[in-house]
C-alpha positions as CSV (number, residue, x, y, z in Angstrom):
1,X,24.6,-7.7,-86.6
2,X,24.0,-7.4,-83.3
3,X,23.6,-10.2,-80.8
4,X,22.4,-10.0,-77.5
5,X,23.6,-12.0,-74.3
6,X,23.2,-11.9,-70.6
7,X,25.5,-12.4,-68.1
8,X,24.0,-13.5,-64.2
9,X,25.8,-13.0,-61.0
10,X,24.5,-13.4,-57.5
11,X,24.3,-15.7,-54.3
12,X,20.9,-17.0,-52.5
13,X,19.3,-15.3,-49.4
14,X,18.0,-16.8,-46.4
15,X,15.0,-14.2,-46.4
16,X,14.4,-12.9,-49.9
17,X,15.8,-15.8,-51.9
18,X,18.4,-15.6,-54.8
19,X,19.2,-11.9,-55.8
20,X,20.6,-11.9,-59.4
21,X,22.8,-8.8,-60.8
22,X,22.3,-9.1,-64.6
23,X,24.4,-7.4,-67.0
24,X,23.0,-7.2,-70.5
25,X,25.4,-7.0,-73.8
26,X,24.9,-6.4,-77.0
27,X,27.8,-7.4,-79.5
28,X,28.5,-6.0,-83.1
29,X,29.7,-8.0,-85.8
30,X,33.3,-7.3,-84.9
31,X,32.6,-8.6,-81.7
32,X,32.7,-4.7,-80.0
33,X,30.2,-4.2,-77.0
34,X,27.4,-1.8,-77.6
35,X,26.6,0.6,-74.6
36,X,24.0,-1.3,-72.1
37,X,22.7,-0.9,-69.3
38,X,23.6,-3.2,-65.8
39,X,20.4,-3.8,-63.9
40,X,20.6,-5.3,-60.1
41,X,17.7,-4.9,-58.3
42,X,16.6,-1.4,-59.1
43,X,20.6,0.0,-59.2
44,X,21.1,0.9,-62.9
45,X,24.4,1.3,-64.3
46,X,25.4,2.2,-67.9
47,X,28.2,0.3,-69.6
48,X,30.3,1.5,-72.5
49,X,31.2,-0.5,-75.8
50,X,34.6,-1.9,-76.2
51,X,36.4,-4.0,-78.6
52,X,38.5,-7.0,-77.7
53,X,41.3,-4.8,-76.4
54,X,38.8,-3.1,-74.3
55,X,38.6,-5.8,-71.4
56,X,39.2,-2.7,-69.0
57,X,36.2,-0.9,-69.2
58,X,34.1,-4.2,-69.3
59,X,36.3,-5.1,-65.7
60,X,35.3,-1.9,-64.2
61,X,31.2,-2.7,-65.3
62,X,31.6,-6.1,-63.7
63,X,33.1,-4.5,-60.4
64,X,30.0,-2.1,-60.6
65,X,27.7,-5.0,-60.7
66,X,29.4,-7.1,-58.3
67,X,29.5,-3.6,-55.8
68,X,25.8,-3.6,-56.6
69,X,25.5,-7.4,-55.5
70,X,26.8,-6.9,-52.1
71,X,24.7,-4.0,-51.3
72,X,21.8,-6.2,-52.3
73,X,23.0,-9.0,-49.8
74,X,23.4,-6.7,-47.0
75,X,19.8,-5.2,-47.6
76,X,18.6,-8.7,-47.6
77,X,20.8,-9.5,-44.2
78,X,19.3,-6.4,-42.5
79,X,15.7,-7.4,-43.7
80,X,16.2,-10.5,-42.2
81,X,16.5,-9.1,-38.4
82,X,13.8,-6.4,-39.2
83,X,11.1,-5.8,-36.6
84,X,7.7,-8.5,-37.0
85,X,4.8,-6.4,-35.7
86,X,1.8,-7.9,-34.2
87,X,-1.7,-6.0,-33.9
88,X,-3.7,-7.7,-30.6
89,X,-7.5,-6.0,-30.6
90,X,-9.2,-6.7,-27.8
91,X,-13.2,-6.5,-28.0
92,X,-13.9,-5.2,-24.8
93,X,-11.8,-3.3,-22.2
94,X,-9.4,-4.5,-19.8
95,X,-11.5,-5.5,-16.9
96,X,-12.4,-8.5,-18.9
97,X,-10.3,-11.3,-17.5
98,X,-10.9,-13.7,-20.5
99,X,-9.4,-11.9,-23.1
100,X,-6.5,-10.9,-20.8
101,X,-5.8,-14.2,-20.0
102,X,-5.6,-15.3,-23.5
103,X,-3.8,-12.4,-24.8
104,X,-1.5,-12.7,-21.9
105,X,-0.4,-16.2,-22.9
106,X,-0.1,-15.5,-26.6
107,X,2.6,-12.3,-25.8
108,X,4.6,-14.8,-23.8
109,X,4.6,-17.1,-26.6
110,X,5.1,-14.5,-29.4
111,X,8.4,-13.2,-27.1
112,X,9.6,-16.6,-26.6
113,X,9.7,-17.4,-30.4
114,X,10.4,-14.2,-32.1
115,X,12.9,-12.6,-29.4
116,X,13.9,-9.0,-29.7
117,X,12.3,-8.4,-33.0
118,X,8.9,-8.5,-31.6
119,X,6.9,-5.3,-31.7
120,X,3.6,-6.0,-30.5
121,X,0.8,-3.6,-30.2
122,X,-2.7,-3.6,-28.0
123,X,-5.9,-2.0,-28.6
124,X,-9.4,-2.3,-26.5
125,X,-12.1,-1.8,-28.7
126,X,-14.4,-1.6,-25.6
127,X,-17.5,-2.7,-27.5
128,X,-19.6,-3.7,-24.7
129,X,-19.4,0.1,-23.3
130,X,-19.6,1.6,-26.9
131,X,-21.6,0.6,-29.8
132,X,-23.0,1.7,-33.2
133,X,-21.8,2.1,-36.4
134,X,-20.7,5.9,-36.0
135,X,-18.5,4.4,-32.8
136,X,-16.8,1.5,-34.7
137,X,-15.8,3.8,-38.0
138,X,-14.5,6.5,-35.5
139,X,-12.4,3.7,-33.7
140,X,-11.4,2.5,-37.3
141,X,-10.3,6.0,-38.2
142,X,-8.3,6.4,-34.9
143,X,-6.5,3.1,-35.5
144,X,-5.6,3.6,-39.0
145,X,-4.4,6.8,-38.1
146,X,-2.2,5.5,-35.3
147,X,-0.6,2.6,-37.4
148,X,0.0,4.7,-40.4
149,X,3.7,4.4,-40.0
150,X,3.6,1.3,-38.3
151,X,1.3,-1.2,-39.9
152,X,1.2,-5.0,-38.5
153,X,2.2,-7.9,-40.3
154,X,-1.0,-9.9,-38.5
155,X,-4.0,-9.0,-36.9
156,X,-4.9,-11.2,-33.5
157,X,-8.9,-10.7,-32.7
158,X,-9.4,-12.1,-29.5
159,X,-13.2,-13.0,-29.7
160,X,-15.9,-12.5,-32.2
161,X,-16.5,-8.4,-31.6
162,X,-13.1,-8.3,-32.9
163,X,-13.1,-10.4,-35.6
164,X,-16.7,-8.7,-36.6
165,X,-14.8,-5.5,-36.4
166,X,-11.7,-6.0,-38.2
167,X,-13.8,-7.8,-41.0
168,X,-16.2,-5.0,-41.2
169,X,-13.8,-1.9,-40.9
170,X,-11.0,-3.5,-43.0
171,X,-10.8,-0.7,-45.8
172,X,-11.2,1.8,-43.1
173,X,-8.1,0.3,-40.8
174,X,-6.0,0.0,-44.4
175,X,-4.6,-3.4,-42.7
176,X,-4.6,-5.5,-45.6
177,X,-2.5,-8.3,-43.7
178,X,-3.9,-11.7,-42.3
179,X,-6.3,-11.7,-39.5
180,X,-6.1,-14.6,-36.9
181,X,-9.0,-15.1,-34.4
182,X,-9.8,-16.9,-31.1
183,X,-12.4,-17.3,-28.9
184,X,-15.1,-17.9,-31.6
185,X,-17.7,-21.0,-31.8
186,X,-18.8,-22.3,-35.0
187,X,-22.2,-21.2,-34.9
188,X,-21.2,-17.6,-34.4
189,X,-18.1,-18.0,-37.5
190,X,-21.2,-18.9,-39.6
191,X,-22.7,-15.7,-39.4
192,X,-19.5,-13.8,-40.6
193,X,-18.2,-13.8,-44.5
194,X,-14.6,-15.1,-43.9
195,X,-12.0,-14.2,-46.5
196,X,-9.5,-16.5,-47.5
197,X,-6.6,-14.6,-45.6
198,X,-8.5,-15.0,-42.2
199,X,-8.3,-18.2,-39.8
200,X,-7.9,-19.0,-36.3
201,X,-8.7,-21.2,-33.1
202,X,-12.2,-22.1,-32.5
203,X,-14.0,-22.6,-29.0
204,X,-16.9,-24.8,-29.6
205,X,-18.7,-23.9,-26.1
206,X,-20.2,-27.4,-25.9
207,X,-22.8,-27.4,-23.2
208,X,-23.8,-30.8,-23.7
209,X,-20.4,-31.8,-22.2
210,X,-20.7,-29.5,-19.5
211,X,-23.9,-31.0,-18.8
212,X,-22.1,-34.3,-19.1
213,X,-20.1,-33.6,-16.3
214,X,-22.7,-32.5,-14.3
215,X,-24.9,-35.5,-14.6
216,X,-21.9,-37.5,-13.5
217,X,-21.5,-35.4,-10.2
218,X,-25.5,-34.9,-9.4
219,X,-27.2,-38.2,-11.2
220,X,-30.2,-37.5,-9.1
221,X,-30.7,-34.3,-10.6
222,X,-34.4,-33.1,-11.6
223,X,-34.1,-29.6,-13.4
224,X,-31.7,-27.7,-15.2
225,X,-31.8,-24.0,-15.1
226,X,-29.6,-21.8,-17.5
227,X,-28.4,-18.0,-16.3
228,X,-27.8,-15.5,-18.9
229,X,-27.6,-11.6,-18.9
230,X,-29.3,-9.1,-21.2
231,X,-26.9,-8.2,-24.1
232,X,-27.1,-9.5,-27.2
233,X,-24.0,-11.5,-27.0
234,X,-25.9,-13.0,-23.8
235,X,-29.0,-14.0,-25.4
236,X,-27.1,-15.4,-28.1
237,X,-25.4,-17.7,-25.8
238,X,-28.2,-18.8,-24.0
239,X,-30.4,-19.6,-27.8
240,X,-27.1,-21.6,-28.3
241,X,-27.5,-23.4,-25.7
242,X,-31.1,-23.7,-26.2
243,X,-30.4,-25.3,-29.3
244,X,-27.9,-27.8,-27.8
245,X,-29.9,-29.1,-24.9
246,X,-33.2,-29.6,-26.9
247,X,-32.9,-33.1,-26.4
248,X,-32.7,-32.8,-22.8
249,X,-36.2,-31.7,-22.6
250,X,-37.9,-34.8,-21.8
251,X,-36.0,-36.0,-19.2
252,X,-35.4,-32.8,-17.3
253,X,-37.5,-29.6,-16.3
254,X,-35.3,-26.9,-18.3
255,X,-35.6,-23.5,-17.4
256,X,-33.8,-20.0,-18.6
257,X,-33.3,-17.3,-16.3
258,X,-32.1,-14.8,-19.0
259,X,-31.8,-10.9,-19.2
260,X,-33.5,-10.8,-15.3
261,X,-32.6,-8.0,-13.0
262,X,-30.1,-9.3,-10.7
263,X,-32.3,-8.6,-7.4
264,X,-34.8,-11.1,-8.9
265,X,-32.2,-13.7,-10.3
266,X,-30.6,-14.0,-7.1
267,X,-33.9,-14.8,-5.3
268,X,-35.0,-17.3,-8.0
269,X,-31.5,-18.9,-7.1
270,X,-32.1,-19.1,-3.8
271,X,-35.2,-21.3,-3.8
272,X,-33.6,-23.7,-5.7
273,X,-33.9,-27.5,-4.8
274,X,-31.0,-29.0,-4.3
275,X,-31.4,-31.4,-7.1
276,X,-30.9,-28.6,-9.7
277,X,-28.0,-28.4,-12.2
278,X,-27.4,-24.7,-12.7
279,X,-25.7,-23.7,-15.9
280,X,-24.3,-20.4,-16.2
281,X,-23.6,-18.5,-19.2
282,X,-22.2,-15.0,-19.9
283,X,-23.8,-11.9,-18.0
284,X,-22.6,-8.9,-19.6
285,X,-25.6,-6.7,-18.9
286,X,-29.0,-6.7,-17.1
287,X,-32.2,-5.2,-18.9
288,X,-31.5,-1.8,-17.9
289,X,-28.2,-1.8,-19.8
290,X,-26.1,-1.5,-17.0
291,X,-22.7,-3.6,-18.1
292,X,-20.9,-5.9,-15.8
293,X,-17.9,-8.3,-15.9
294,X,-19.3,-11.3,-16.1
295,X,-16.5,-13.2,-14.0
296,X,-17.2,-10.7,-10.9
297,X,-20.9,-11.8,-10.6
298,X,-20.2,-15.5,-10.6
299,X,-18.9,-15.3,-6.6
300,X,-22.7,-13.5,-6.2
301,X,-24.4,-16.0,-8.0
302,X,-22.7,-19.1,-6.9
303,X,-23.1,-18.0,-3.1
304,X,-26.9,-17.2,-3.5
305,X,-27.7,-20.6,-5.6
306,X,-28.9,-23.4,-3.4
307,X,-27.5,-25.6,-5.9
308,X,-24.1,-26.3,-7.4
309,X,-23.2,-24.5,-10.5
310,X,-21.4,-25.1,-13.9
311,X,-20.2,-23.4,-16.4
312,X,-18.6,-24.1,-20.0
313,X,-16.1,-20.8,-19.6
314,X,-12.4,-21.5,-18.1
315,X,-12.5,-18.1,-16.6
316,X,-15.2,-19.0,-14.2
317,X,-13.8,-21.7,-12.8
318,X,-12.1,-20.6,-9.5
319,X,-15.1,-18.1,-8.5
320,X,-17.3,-20.7,-6.8
321,X,-18.6,-22.9,-10.0
322,X,-18.0,-26.7,-9.5
323,X,-16.7,-27.0,-12.8
324,X,-17.6,-27.7,-16.6
325,X,-16.3,-28.5,-19.9
326,X,-13.7,-25.5,-20.8
327,X,-11.0,-24.5,-23.2
328,X,-7.7,-23.3,-21.3
329,X,-7.1,-19.9,-21.9
330,X,-3.4,-20.2,-21.8
331,X,-3.7,-23.2,-24.6
332,X,-5.7,-20.9,-26.6
333,X,-3.3,-18.1,-26.3
334,X,-0.6,-20.5,-27.0
335,X,-2.2,-22.2,-30.2
336,X,-3.2,-18.4,-31.7
337,X,0.5,-17.3,-31.2
338,X,1.9,-20.5,-33.4
339,X,-0.5,-20.0,-35.9
340,X,0.3,-16.5,-36.6
341,X,3.8,-17.4,-36.7
342,X,3.2,-20.2,-39.3
343,X,1.4,-17.7,-41.5
344,X,3.8,-15.1,-41.0
345,X,6.8,-18.2,-41.7
346,X,5.1,-18.2,-45.5
347,X,1.7,-20.4,-44.8
348,X,-1.1,-18.8,-46.3
349,X,-4.3,-18.9,-44.2
350,X,-6.3,-20.4,-46.8
351,X,-4.5,-23.3,-46.1
352,X,-4.7,-23.4,-42.6
353,X,-8.4,-23.8,-41.9
354,X,-10.0,-22.6,-38.7
355,X,-9.7,-25.4,-36.0
356,X,-10.8,-26.5,-32.5
357,X,-8.6,-25.5,-29.6
358,X,-6.8,-28.5,-28.1
359,X,-6.7,-27.6,-24.5
360,X,-10.2,-28.4,-23.9
361,X,-11.3,-30.8,-21.3
362,X,-13.2,-31.3,-18.0
363,X,-12.2,-28.6,-15.3
364,X,-13.6,-28.8,-11.7
365,X,-12.8,-26.6,-8.3
366,X,-11.9,-29.3,-5.8
367,X,-13.1,-26.8,-2.8
368,X,-16.6,-26.7,-4.7
369,X,-16.7,-30.4,-4.8
370,X,-16.4,-30.5,-1.0
371,X,-18.5,-27.7,-0.4
372,X,-21.5,-29.4,-1.8
373,X,-20.4,-33.0,-1.0
374,X,-20.0,-34.2,-4.5
375,X,-17.6,-37.2,-5.1
376,X,-14.7,-36.8,-6.7
377,X,-14.5,-40.4,-7.4
378,X,-17.7,-39.8,-10.0
379,X,-15.2,-37.8,-12.1
380,X,-13.6,-38.7,-15.6
381,X,-9.9,-40.1,-15.1
382,X,-9.1,-37.0,-17.5
383,X,-10.8,-34.2,-15.4
384,X,-8.4,-31.6,-14.3
385,X,-9.1,-31.0,-10.9
386,X,-8.0,-27.4,-9.7
387,X,-7.5,-26.0,-6.2
388,X,-7.1,-29.2,-4.4
389,X,-5.8,-28.4,-0.6
390,X,-3.7,-31.1,-0.1
391,X,-3.1,-33.0,3.0
392,X,0.0,-33.2,4.6
393,X,0.5,-36.7,3.9
394,X,-0.7,-35.6,0.1
395,X,1.4,-32.7,0.1
396,X,4.6,-34.4,1.7
397,X,3.9,-38.2,1.3
398,X,7.9,-38.9,-0.1
399,X,9.0,-36.5,2.9
400,X,6.9,-38.1,5.5
401,X,7.9,-41.5,4.2
402,X,11.3,-40.9,3.9
403,X,11.4,-39.5,7.4
404,X,9.7,-42.7,9.0
405,X,11.6,-44.9,7.0
406,X,14.8,-43.0,8.8
407,X,12.9,-42.9,12.5
408,X,12.1,-46.9,12.1
409,X,15.6,-47.6,10.7
410,X,17.1,-45.2,13.7
411,X,14.6,-46.9,15.9
412,X,15.5,-50.7,14.8
413,X,19.0,-49.4,15.1
414,X,18.5,-47.8,18.9
415,X,16.6,-51.1,19.7
416,X,19.5,-53.2,18.6
417,X,22.0,-51.3,20.1
418,X,20.2,-51.1,23.7
419,X,19.9,-55.2,23.3
420,X,23.5,-55.5,22.6
421,X,24.3,-52.9,25.3
422,X,21.8,-55.1,27.8
423,X,23.5,-58.3,26.3
424,X,27.1,-57.1,27.0
425,X,26.2,-55.9,30.4
426,X,25.1,-59.3,31.4
427,X,28.0,-60.7,29.9
428,X,30.3,-58.0,31.3
429,X,28.6,-59.1,35.0
430,X,28.8,-62.9,33.9
431,X,32.6,-62.3,33.2
432,X,33.0,-60.4,36.3
433,X,31.7,-63.0,38.1
434,X,33.3,-65.9,36.7
435,X,36.6,-63.6,37.0
436,X,35.6,-63.4,40.7
437,X,35.2,-67.3,40.8
438,X,38.5,-67.6,38.9
439,X,40.5,-65.2,41.2
440,X,39.1,-66.8,44.1
441,X,39.7,-70.2,43.2
442,X,43.4,-68.9,42.4
443,X,43.7,-67.4,45.9
444,X,42.7,-70.7,47.8
445,X,45.1,-72.6,45.7
446,X,48.0,-70.4,46.9
447,X,46.6,-70.1,50.2
448,X,46.4,-73.9,50.1
449,X,49.6,-74.5,48.9
450,X,51.0,-72.5,51.6
451,X,48.7,-74.3,54.0
452,X,51.8,-76.2,56.0
453,X,53.5,-72.8,56.7
454,X,50.5,-71.8,57.5
455,X,49.6,-74.0,60.4
456,X,53.6,-74.3,61.2
457,X,52.8,-70.1,61.7
458,X,50.0,-71.2,64.1
459,X,51.8,-74.0,66.1
460,X,54.2,-71.3,67.2
461,X,51.4,-69.5,68.9
462,X,49.5,-72.5,69.9
463,X,52.4,-74.2,71.7
464,X,53.9,-71.1,73.4
465,X,50.2,-70.7,74.7
466,X,50.5,-74.6,75.9
467,X,53.8,-74.1,77.4
468,X,52.6,-70.9,79.2
469,X,49.6,-72.9,80.5
470,X,51.7,-75.8,81.9
471,X,54.3,-73.1,83.2
472,X,51.1,-71.2,85.1
473,X,50.1,-74.6,86.3
474,X,53.4,-75.0,88.2
475,X,53.1,-72.1,89.9
476,X,49.7,-72.4,91.3
477,X,51.2,-75.2,93.1
478,X,53.7,-73.8,94.6
479,X,53.2,-72.4,98.3
480,X,53.0,-69.7,98.3
481,X,51.8,-69.2,94.8
482,X,53.8,-66.9,92.7
483,X,51.3,-64.7,91.4
484,X,53.6,-62.3,89.6
485,X,54.6,-64.9,87.7
486,X,51.4,-66.2,86.3
487,X,50.5,-62.6,86.1
488,X,53.2,-62.3,83.5
489,X,52.3,-65.6,81.8
490,X,49.0,-65.0,81.3
491,X,49.5,-61.4,79.6
492,X,52.2,-63.7,77.1
493,X,48.9,-66.3,76.9
494,X,46.9,-63.2,75.7
495,X,49.4,-62.0,73.1
496,X,50.2,-65.3,71.4
497,X,46.2,-65.9,71.2
498,X,45.9,-62.9,69.5
499,X,48.8,-63.5,66.8
500,X,46.9,-66.9,66.2
501,X,43.5,-65.1,66.1
502,X,45.1,-62.3,63.6
503,X,46.8,-65.6,61.5
504,X,43.3,-67.2,61.6
505,X,41.5,-63.9,60.8
506,X,43.4,-63.1,57.7
507,X,43.5,-66.3,56.4
508,X,39.3,-66.3,56.3
509,X,40.0,-63.0,54.6
510,X,42.3,-64.4,52.0
511,X,39.4,-67.5,51.3
512,X,36.5,-65.3,51.6
513,X,34.9,-64.7,47.9
514,X,33.6,-61.7,47.0
515,X,30.3,-61.2,44.7
516,X,32.0,-57.7,43.9
517,X,34.8,-55.6,43.8
518,X,35.2,-54.1,47.2
519,X,36.9,-50.9,46.4
520,X,38.2,-48.9,49.3
521,X,40.8,-46.6,50.0
522,X,43.6,-48.7,51.9
523,X,47.9,-48.0,52.6
524,X,49.5,-50.1,50.0
525,X,52.6,-50.7,52.4
526,X,49.7,-52.3,55.1
527,X,48.6,-54.6,52.5
528,X,52.3,-55.6,51.4
529,X,52.8,-56.2,55.1
530,X,50.1,-58.6,55.3
531,X,50.8,-60.5,52.4
532,X,54.5,-61.0,53.6
533,X,53.0,-62.7,56.7
534,X,51.6,-65.2,54.4
535,X,54.0,-65.7,52.3
536,X,57.1,-65.6,54.8
537,X,56.6,-69.2,56.2
538,X,56.8,-70.9,52.7
539,X,60.1,-68.9,52.3
540,X,61.4,-70.2,55.2
541,X,60.2,-73.9,54.6
542,X,61.8,-73.3,50.8
543,X,65.0,-71.7,52.6
544,X,64.5,-68.2,50.6
545,X,65.5,-65.2,52.0
546,X,62.8,-62.7,52.0
547,X,63.1,-59.1,52.5
548,X,60.8,-56.0,52.2
549,X,62.1,-52.4,51.6
550,X,59.2,-50.0,51.7
551,X,59.0,-46.3,52.2
552,X,58.1,-44.7,55.5
553,X,55.3,-42.5,53.8
554,X,51.8,-44.1,53.4
555,X,50.8,-45.0,49.7
556,X,47.0,-44.5,49.6
557,X,46.0,-46.5,47.2
558,X,42.0,-47.5,45.7
559,X,40.9,-51.1,45.3
560,X,40.5,-54.1,47.3
561,X,43.0,-54.6,49.4
562,X,42.8,-58.5,49.4
563,X,43.2,-58.2,46.1
564,X,46.5,-56.7,45.9
565,X,47.4,-58.9,48.9
566,X,46.7,-61.9,46.0
567,X,48.6,-59.9,43.4
568,X,51.7,-59.8,45.8
569,X,51.6,-63.5,46.7
570,X,51.4,-64.6,43.2
571,X,54.3,-62.9,42.0
572,X,56.1,-64.2,45.4
573,X,55.4,-67.7,44.6
574,X,55.9,-67.8,40.8
575,X,59.5,-66.5,41.9
576,X,59.7,-68.4,44.8
577,X,58.8,-71.6,42.1
578,X,61.5,-70.1,39.7
579,X,64.6,-70.8,42.6
580,X,63.7,-74.1,43.2
581,X,67.1,-75.2,41.6
582,X,68.7,-72.9,44.1
583,X,70.9,-74.8,46.8
584,X,69.3,-74.3,50.1
585,X,69.8,-70.7,51.7
586,X,70.9,-69.1,48.4
587,X,67.6,-68.2,46.9
588,X,66.7,-64.3,47.7
589,X,63.8,-62.6,47.1
590,X,62.8,-58.7,47.5
591,X,59.5,-57.3,47.8
592,X,59.6,-53.1,47.6
593,X,57.6,-50.2,47.1
594,X,58.3,-46.6,45.5
595,X,57.1,-43.4,45.0
596,X,57.4,-42.7,40.7
597,X,57.0,-39.6,39.2
598,X,53.2,-38.5,38.1
599,X,51.8,-39.8,41.8
600,X,52.5,-43.4,40.4
601,X,53.1,-46.2,43.1
602,X,55.4,-49.2,42.2
603,X,55.4,-52.5,43.7
604,X,58.5,-54.7,42.7
605,X,58.8,-58.4,43.4
606,X,62.5,-59.5,42.2
607,X,63.9,-63.0,42.7
608,X,67.5,-64.6,41.9
609,X,65.8,-67.6,40.3
610,X,66.5,-68.8,36.3
611,X,64.8,-65.7,34.8
612,X,62.5,-65.9,31.8
613,X,63.3,-67.2,28.5
614,X,63.9,-64.2,26.1
615,X,61.4,-65.4,23.6
616,X,58.2,-66.0,26.3
617,X,58.9,-63.1,28.1
618,X,56.1,-61.3,26.0
619,X,53.5,-64.2,26.5
620,X,54.1,-64.9,30.1
621,X,50.9,-62.9,31.3
622,X,48.6,-64.8,28.7
623,X,45.9,-67.1,30.3
624,X,47.2,-70.7,30.1
625,X,50.6,-69.9,29.4
626,X,53.3,-71.4,31.7
627,X,56.8,-72.7,31.8
628,X,56.1,-75.1,35.0
629,X,55.0,-78.7,34.8
630,X,52.4,-78.4,37.6
631,X,51.2,-74.7,36.5
632,X,47.7,-73.6,35.5
633,X,49.0,-70.5,33.6
634,X,46.3,-68.4,35.6
635,X,48.4,-66.8,38.3
636,X,50.1,-64.2,36.3
637,X,47.5,-63.5,34.3
638,X,45.2,-62.8,37.0
639,X,47.5,-60.6,38.6
640,X,47.4,-58.7,35.3
641,X,43.6,-58.7,35.8
642,X,43.6,-57.3,39.0
643,X,46.2,-54.8,38.2
644,X,44.5,-53.3,35.0
645,X,41.0,-53.2,36.9
646,X,42.9,-50.6,39.3
647,X,44.3,-49.0,36.7
648,X,47.8,-49.8,36.7
649,X,50.1,-51.8,34.6
650,X,52.2,-54.7,35.0
651,X,55.2,-55.9,33.4
652,X,58.3,-58.3,34.0
653,X,61.8,-57.8,33.1
654,X,65.1,-60.3,33.7
655,X,67.6,-58.5,35.8
656,X,71.7,-57.9,35.1
657,X,72.6,-60.3,38.2
658,X,70.4,-63.2,37.1
659,X,66.7,-63.7,38.2
660,X,64.0,-61.5,37.4
661,X,61.7,-58.7,38.3
662,X,58.0,-58.5,38.1
663,X,56.5,-54.8,38.6
664,X,53.5,-53.3,39.0
665,X,52.0,-49.8,39.2
666,X,49.2,-48.5,40.8
667,X,47.8,-45.0,40.7
668,X,47.8,-42.5,44.2
669,X,44.7,-42.1,45.8
670,X,43.9,-38.4,45.4
671,X,44.4,-36.8,49.2
């Protein structure tokens, strides 16, 4: 007795499903195997019977089965990477922009989703210039022969003529594959017998929606003019418009300019009143049968028309029409490609019924709105406005706003800086005035402190003048008068008088209040000598030995000589105050000038006083700092301000032999 049994081997394939390899075995009563066949996807392998000890032969049979399964899997993987063939049929030639725009959008979409596996074929049926049963059959036979070895998996029919051709000549073409169409209205689709493996994207061409847009823009319109050509397709479009606009007959005077010669059509459009709404449909031919490309005629018609022109076709927008409710050609191409890929992936066309495109919307040409003075505010908010010529503000609004903001910020910053600069200049001017007053007060105080010495200095020439005058009086009373001696006395009087005048003049210069720095070039040695004339009497009064060591060469500097004299006087008075504890005749002070490296002049005022405390030497030039009970703390601070104003430096140091030295430098004036 034989027992039948099967063993299945295999694995799933991502493209064609599960691929089994079936081994059919027959067993005898003694469990020996009856010779049979191994069948795996068309590969037949004979097997040999065996007994329980014949496992080697069964193993060989199993190996053959597994090898067969391997080749099946490799074949499936290869099938997964097979090319996808699409055939796009255009109803007319390559001069019609509507089909070209849709086909190009579909091609880009397919290339995007399919990639390198895409094989896209296109053919232009040229049904506008060639028609008739014989032509269509010749064309179908030519296409069948052309694609005999490369039959497409799906046919894309762009337009009702291409769809009708594909359905009518399906057997001749030999393409028993799904058909996906577009750019066909429901009215035209209803005239065709559509099999269940045909589906597509419907373009409604709802003329009432285009008219509604025109009514918004021209609420005062009283007349509607429909323009169409003389071809069968043109007349069908006009008839469709007549049915859709039948309800408007009572409100508008509707005229149909259908199938007119071009010259007559242009003349009628020129005489239209401004309150007319012109609705342009297709114009594929004139009454004499001459073919034309409708989009090419649009500029001629719109430029001749005395009223705004509207259209339900997207290809016409941008060629002179105001706009209309149109289907986006790019959207149609994308939707057709996606629908074809869905069917290729396994969806049956009968399960995907024809549907309307999602890309229909009101679209207008901004330039035509301006041409006809039509208000953009009347448009629905969802309207797509094309060819808008943006103003500089509209195009670069954020850039200009950013630039204005930056300029305002910069202007504000500059204004604030100018204000601060002006305020600082005023503050500096006030400071200079206050500093000049403080310097003047300090100079007055120093001069006042030495007033007794100055008076003593004046008493000498004045006393000598009085003595000389008395002596001259005696010589005049002599008989005879001693004229020679009198003349000598008068010379001495003039000399002492000049000396007194110099003392008073110099004192007036020291006490003079100056409004601003009087910079001039002067000899520093001369300024030191003038300062010594004022300081020397005070030094004599205090019993201080005052010496001066000056260079023989002139030391020209730039500044105010009175200010420099004040610095020397302040330093000298400060030194004499430090020598109050010295015994009479033991105090010593020297004022020296010298030329150092780098064209720098150094002035040194040294004393033999108590010196400067080591912890205070860095503070003595600070304002209001003083170690004297009666001091104001301004003398050394003013001296530093004057020296630094003229580009110099001032410092103090204790001398090894006792006492302190105050030194300051000034730059040599350029000769």
